[in-house]
N, C-alpha and C positions, 0 to 999 in steps of 0.2 A: 504494500500500500504506500502510495506517495504521500509524504507529509505536506502540511500546509504552512506556508510562511505568510504572515500578515505585516505589511508596512505600517508603522505608526507615525511616519512623517513622509515627506516627499522623497522619493528615491528616483534615480535616473533610469531612463528606459534601458540603458546598457546593463545596469544592475538587475533589473527585472528579467531581461533576456538571459543573463547568465544563471540566475537563480532558477529560472524555469526549466533548465536542463535536468535538475534534480528534484524540484518541488513544485507543487501548485502554489502560485503566488497571487495574493490579493492586495491591491493597492487602492485604497479609497480615493475616489475621484470627485473633486468639487463640482464638476459638470453634471454629476449624477445625483446631486443633492447634498444633504448635510454630511460632512466628512466624519464627524464624531458618531453619528448614527450608523453609518456604514461600518466604522471600526467596531462598534459595540455589537453589531449584528454578526460580524465575521469572527469575533473573538473566541466563541466556544469551539470553533473548528481549528484554531491556530495551534500548531506545535511549536512554532518559532515566531518571534517578533523581531523586526529590524527597523532602526530609525534613530532619531535623536530629538531632544528638546521637548519631551513630553513626560509629565510626572506619572509614574506608574507604581502603584502600591496596592494594598488590599482593596480599597474602594474601587479602583479601576479594573482589577483583575479577578474579581470573585467569579466571574463567568468563564474565565479562561481555564477550563477543567482539563484540557489536553496540553497545556503549555509546558514546554521543556526548557526553553532558553529565550533570553532577551539579548539581542546583539545590538549594543549601542554604538553608533558611529560617532564616538566622542572619547576623549580621555576622561573627563569628569563624569561622575556617576551619582551626584547628589540629587538628581531627579528621581532616583529609584530607591524604594524601601528595601534595602539589602537584607535586613533582618527578616522581613516578611518573605522575600523571595527564597532566602536560605531555608526558612522553616518549611516552605512548600517544596523544597528540592528543585527550584527553578534556577538554572544557571544564568549568571549575568556576565557578559563580556564587554570589554571596551577596546579602544584602539590607541594604546600608548605608543610613545617613541616616534611614530611616523610624522607627527606634527611638531616635533620639538624645534627644528630649525626654522620652519616658517613662522611659528609663534614667537620665537626669539627675535626673528627679523622684525616682526610687527612691534614687539615690545621696545626694541631699540629705536625703531622709527618714531615711536611716541616720545621717547627721550629727546630725540633730535627735533621733532616738530614742536614740542613744548618749549624747549630751550631757545630755538631760533625763530619761533613764532611763524612758522612757514604757512600754516593754514590761514592765520589771521592776515598775514601780509600778502598772501595770494589773493584773498578777497579784496583787500585794500587796493592792490594794484589793478585788479579787474574792474573795480569801481571807479577808476580814473583819477585816483588821488595822487599818483606819482608825478609830481610836477618838478621836483628837485631831489637832491640827495636826502635820504631819510634822516630825520632829526633824532636826537638821543631818546626821546620818549618811545621810539619804535625799535630801539636796540634790543637784541636778545641776550642770551647768556652763553658763555663758552661751555663746551662739554669736555673737551680734552683736558685731562688732568684732574677733573673734579671727582669727588668721592661717590662711588656707586654703592648703594645699599640694597641687598637682595633679601627679601623676606620669604624664605622657603627656597633653599638651594637644591632643588631637585634637578631633573634633566633640563627643563626649560630655563630655570634660574641659572644653572651652570652655563648654559649656552649664551645667555645674556651677559653673564659675568665675563666669559671669554671675549665677547665682542668689546666690552668696555675695557678690560685690562689689556688685551693684546692689540686692539685696534685704536684705542683712545687713551692709553696710558692712565687709566682710572684706578686708583686704589679701591679694593673691593672689601666691603663689610657684609657679613651675612648673619642672619638669625634663623633659628629653627629648632626642631626637636632633638637634633643630634649634630655632632661635629662631622665634618667631611675632610679628614686628613689629606686624602689624595688631592682634592681640589685646593686645599690650603697650600700644598706643596707646588701644585701646577701654577696657581694664579697669585700666590701670596695673599690669599683671602684671610680675613680676620674674623673669627667667630665672636659674637657679642650678644648682649641682651637686646631685645627689641627696643627698649627705651634708649639705650646707647646708640643703636643704629639710627634711630629717628633723629637724635640730637646732632649726629655727626655727618650724616649723608647729605649730599647735594641733590641726589636723585634716589628716591625710594621706590623700588619696584616690587609689587605684590605678586607672588607666584605660589600661593598656598591654596590647598583645596578648601572648599567650604564645608564647615562642620559647626556643631554647636559651639565649639571652642573658638573658632575663627570668625563667627558672625559678629559684625561690628568690631572686629579687631582694631580697626582704625576709627576712632571717634574724636570727640572734642579734646580729651586729654592728650591723646597721641598726636593729633595735629598741632596742638599747642607746644609739643616738644620739638617740632621740626623748625629748621631755620626759616625765617621769612623769605629767604632767597631760594628755598628748596622747591622741588617738584615731586609730586606723587603720581606714580604710574600704576594703573590697575589693569592687568590682563588676566586676572584669576577669575573671580566671581564677584558680581556687583555687591551682594550683601556683606562682603568682607569689610566694606567701607560704609560708615554711617553717612549716607548721601547728603542729608540735611546739614550735618556738621561740616562736610567738605564744601558745600556751596557757601556756607557762612564764612569759612576760612578764605575762600577765593574772593568773595565779595569784599571782605574787610582788609584784605592784603596781608593777612598773617601767613599766607602761603603764596609763593610766586606763581605757581601754575600746576595744572594737572593734565595728564594724558590718559584717557579712559577708553576702553574697548568693551567694558561690561558695566551693568547697571542693576539696581535693586529690582527693577521691573523691565522686562524686555518683551517685545520691541518697545523702545522709548519714543513715544509720539510727541510729548510735551515735557519740558523741564526748564527750570531756571538756568541749568547748565548751558543751554543753547544761546543764551544772551550774554554769556561771559566770554570775553576775548581771551582770557587766560586759561580756558579749558578747551582741549582738543577732544572732540567726541566722535568716536568711530562706532559703526554698527555691528559689534561683535564679529570681527573678521580675522581673529588670530590665526585660524587655519585655512582661511578662504583664498587659497590659490588652487588652480586647476590640478597641479601635480599632487599637492597634499591631499585634497579632497578625494582624488582618485585612489591614492594609496590608502586612505582611511576606509573608503568603501570596500576595497579589496580585502583589507584586514578584517573588516566586519563580516564580510561574506565568508571568509575562511573560517572565522570563529563559529558562525552560525552553522555552516555545513558540517564542521567537525562535531559539534554538539549533537546535531540531529542524526548523525551517523554513528553515535555512540563513542566517539573519540574525544579526548581531552582537548578543549580549545586552548590556543596559545595564550590568550589573555583572559583568564578566568578570575573574576573579582572575588567570587565566593567558592574557593576550591573544594570546600567540604561537600558541595553538591555533586561533585563528580564521583560516580560509583564504579568506574571502570576498573 
């Protein structure tokens, strides 16, 4: 019997075609009515789910009586109730590693864009304001030689640290749950508390997963520890930052600028951030390159196929569910 795969977000026609070689594939189509209703109707038949960006837990999956695996096309898995899935014996997989370099590129581009005010000055130029050499009120900040603080020195954090240290001669500070001796030796990175990092860094880059411990990790107190000349870069998850506190700090000048790719609520249609010239706001594009998204899709399909064929997926978030 062929097993059934149900997509819980948009997937490419190429993914559908490749999955259909082994499985029956259902992709809810907005042209055929309410997508959520189509998903819920197909859910009891699904052996595997594939997609990203949808909260899935007990409330959403009660009817998924045949479900064996959820293959997330993402690194983060805070959208999923891992404890519930594990209790039910449902495997959860993700796609680590393949987006490390593209996300690090994006993170460092936010450092550069924030410091050199590229988005602001691009709009200023296109609006016809360039009549003479720019005045000091439009000057940016240097990046080379400034102190780079990484909150969460995992794969992506380390990739950003390499760009800063090796490309821009930036001293690297980092905080996290554990020390990384190999990276300290490679990059001369210094392990410190979060408070010390915030007080000393010129650029603070957040690369930690979202959890109860990291929710609003950066709020009024933490922003108050940062230099008035410093920049906050968030490419992790929006709720790690208290958005209201950040807006206040940007408005009153206690923080020089911010580069953001993630937000408390997404998609972000309206926000005071959009009126702030010292905030660079991107639409959650950390992994959004053709090459990286193709690699993520392939990794997710490999994980899904392995699980549905009784093999251990490469990227199993809850390994205790594998009974092979």
